[in-house]
C-alpha positions in Angstrom: -45.0 14.9 73.6 -45.7 11.2 73.8 -44.4 10.5 70.4 -40.9 12.4 71.3 -40.5 10.1 74.2 -41.0 7.2 71.9 -38.3 8.6 69.6 -36.2 8.8 72.5 -36.5 5.7 73.9 -35.8 3.9 70.6 -32.8 6.1 70.0 -31.4 5.5 73.7 -31.8 1.6 73.0 -29.8 1.9 69.7 -27.1 3.7 71.3 -27.2 0.9 74.4 -27.1 -1.7 71.9 -24.3 -0.2 69.9 -22.2 0.0 72.9 -23.0 -3.4 74.2 -21.9 -4.4 70.8 -18.4 -2.7 71.5 -18.1 -3.9 74.9 -19.1 -7.6 73.6 -16.3 -7.3 71.1 -13.7 -6.3 74.2 -15.3 -9.5 76.2 -14.4 -11.7 72.8 -10.6 -10.3 72.5 -10.4 -10.7 76.5 -12.7 -12.7 78.2 -14.4 -10.9 81.4 -17.2 -12.5 83.7 -18.1 -8.7 84.4 -17.8 -7.6 80.7 -20.3 -10.6 79.9 -22.6 -9.4 82.6 -22.7 -5.8 81.5 -23.1 -6.9 77.8 -26.3 -9.2 79.0 -27.7 -6.4 81.1 -27.4 -3.7 78.6 -29.0 -6.0 75.9 -31.9 -6.3 78.2 -32.3 -2.8 78.9 -32.3 -1.9 75.4 -35.3 -4.7 74.8 -37.0 -3.3 77.7 -36.8 0.3 75.9 -37.8 -0.6 72.9 -40.9 -2.7 74.2 -41.9 0.1 76.5 -41.5 2.6 73.2 -44.1 0.2 71.3 -46.7 -0.1 74.0 -49.8 1.7 74.4 -52.0 3.7 71.9 -51.6 6.8 70.2 -54.5 8.3 72.3 -52.3 10.7 74.0 -50.9 12.1 70.6 -54.1 13.9 70.4 -53.8 16.1 73.5 -50.0 16.8 74.1 -48.8 17.0 77.4 -47.2 20.2 79.0 -45.7 18.8 82.1 -42.3 19.9 83.1 -41.2 16.3 84.0 -41.8 15.1 80.4 -40.1 17.9 79.1 -36.8 17.2 81.3 -37.0 13.5 80.3 -36.9 14.4 76.8 -34.0 16.9 77.2 -32.3 14.2 79.0 -32.6 11.5 76.6 -31.7 13.6 73.7 -28.2 14.8 75.8 -27.6 11.4 76.5 -28.1 10.5 72.7 -25.9 13.6 71.7 -22.9 12.3 74.2 -23.1 9.0 72.9 -22.9 10.4 69.4 -20.0 12.2 70.3 -18.1 9.1 72.0 -18.9 7.4 68.4 -17.3 10.0 66.5 -14.2 10.2 68.9 -13.8 6.4 68.3 -14.0 6.8 64.6 -11.5 9.4 64.7 -9.2 7.2 66.9 -9.3 4.4 64.3 -5.7 3.7 62.9 -4.9 5.1 59.7 -3.4 2.9 57.0 0.6 3.6 57.1 1.8 1.7 54.2 0.8 0.9 50.8 -0.2 -2.5 51.2 -1.8 -4.1 54.3 -1.9 -7.7 53.2 
């Protein structure tokens, strides 16, 4: 169960960094103090998640946990990852399409 938590933590950190990049591109286009704070905090959270995923040993992997809290934590993390993937697909779907032959 611990390995699933580690994989979920790295995946959530990747999703947080992805959306921090999107907010950062918005902040570059239209400067905002609040947006800059959100970007810095989200990058810090992502780094903490990666650090917590890489911390520790593999000893708990030998005796898997059957605690209910662990199962709900993994389910919640994967639900978050799936929602972020759907938002990403919606963003890609909303990208403007080429209307003319030459965009130069």
